[in-house]
C-alpha positions in Angstrom: 67.7 43.5 -12.2 69.6 44.5 -15.0 68.9 48.4 -16.5 70.1 48.4 -19.9 69.5 52.2 -20.1 72.1 52.8 -17.2 75.1 50.5 -19.3 77.0 53.5 -21.0 77.0 55.0 -17.4 78.2 51.7 -15.5 80.9 50.9 -18.4 82.6 54.3 -17.3 83.6 52.8 -13.9 86.3 49.9 -13.5 86.5 47.9 -10.4 89.3 45.9 -8.9 88.8 43.2 -6.4 91.4 42.3 -3.9 91.1 38.5 -5.4 91.4 39.5 -8.9 87.5 38.0 -9.4 88.9 36.2 -12.4 87.2 33.3 -14.3 89.2 30.0 -13.2 88.8 28.1 -16.6 89.8 31.0 -18.4 93.4 31.9 -19.2 94.7 35.2 -17.9 95.0 36.6 -21.3 90.9 35.7 -22.1 90.1 36.9 -18.9 91.7 40.3 -19.7 89.9 40.4 -23.0 86.6 39.3 -22.2 85.1 42.9 -21.5 85.8 43.6 -25.0 84.0 40.5 -26.1 81.0 40.8 -23.7 80.6 44.7 -24.4 81.7 45.0 -28.0 81.0 41.7 -29.3 84.7 41.1 -30.3 85.9 37.8 -32.0 88.5 36.0 -29.7 91.1 37.1 -32.5 90.1 40.5 -32.3 89.8 41.0 -28.6 93.1 39.3 -28.2 94.7 41.7 -30.4 93.2 44.6 -28.7 93.9 43.6 -25.4 98.2 42.3 -26.1 98.9 46.0 -25.4 97.6 46.4 -22.0 99.0 42.9 -21.4 102.3 43.9 -22.4 102.1 47.3 -20.4 100.8 45.0 -17.4 103.7 42.4 -18.1 101.1 39.6 -18.2 102.3 38.6 -22.0 104.5 35.9 -20.8 101.1 34.3 -18.5 98.4 35.4 -20.9 98.1 31.6 -21.8 98.2 30.3 -18.3 95.1 29.6 -15.9 94.7 31.5 -12.7 95.4 28.5 -10.6 99.1 28.1 -12.2 100.4 31.8 -11.1 100.7 33.6 -7.9 98.3 35.8 -6.4 99.8 38.8 -7.3 99.6 37.7 -11.1 95.9 37.2 -10.8 95.6 40.7 -8.9 97.5 42.3 -11.7 95.2 40.4 -14.4 92.1 41.6 -12.6 93.4 45.1 -12.9 94.2 44.9 -16.4 90.6 43.5 -17.1 89.4 46.6 -15.2 91.2 48.7 -17.1 90.4 46.9 -20.5 87.3 49.6 -21.8 89.5 52.5 -20.4 87.3 53.5 -17.8 86.8 57.0 -16.7 86.5 55.9 -13.1 88.5 53.2 -11.3 87.5 52.1 -7.8 89.9 49.5 -5.7 89.8 48.0 -2.4 92.1 48.7 0.3 94.2 45.6 -0.2 94.8 46.3 -3.5 96.9 49.1 -2.9 99.5 46.7 -1.4 100.6 45.6 -5.0 100.0 48.2 -7.1 102.9 50.6 -6.3 102.3 54.3 -6.0 98.5 53.7 -5.4 96.7 55.2 -2.3 95.5 52.8 0.2 91.8 52.2 -1.5 89.9 54.6 -3.0 89.3 55.9 -6.6 90.9 57.3 -9.7 89.0 60.0 -12.0 90.4 60.5 -15.4 89.0 62.5 -18.2 91.4 64.0 -20.7 94.3 65.2 -19.0 92.2 65.9 -15.2 93.2 63.3 -12.6 92.5 63.2 -8.7 93.1 60.5 -6.0 91.6 60.3 -2.7 92.1 57.8 -0.1 
């Protein structure tokens, strides 16, 4: 059962899954912006505006209108990472295989970031 009292704690953690875990009926851009609509109750336009800088950073802007089935697996994974980062979590968790396509990331683990502090384990 969902515990509303722990929502703020849960939102401090981002999860990246091996397959991206995108919704196949939504474009890559909509998938990335979805947490903004779900947790901040933004409109499509507001969420798109707020997601645009992250889409650009992740080099997903040219593919933002594409459905997951129309792009390679690596782009799907990258969109999954962007979605996990959309709410600016304090902790990011990922699976071992994700490290293969994220340059410089250790094989499986976590990144903790509060202010300037950062730590990695692998």
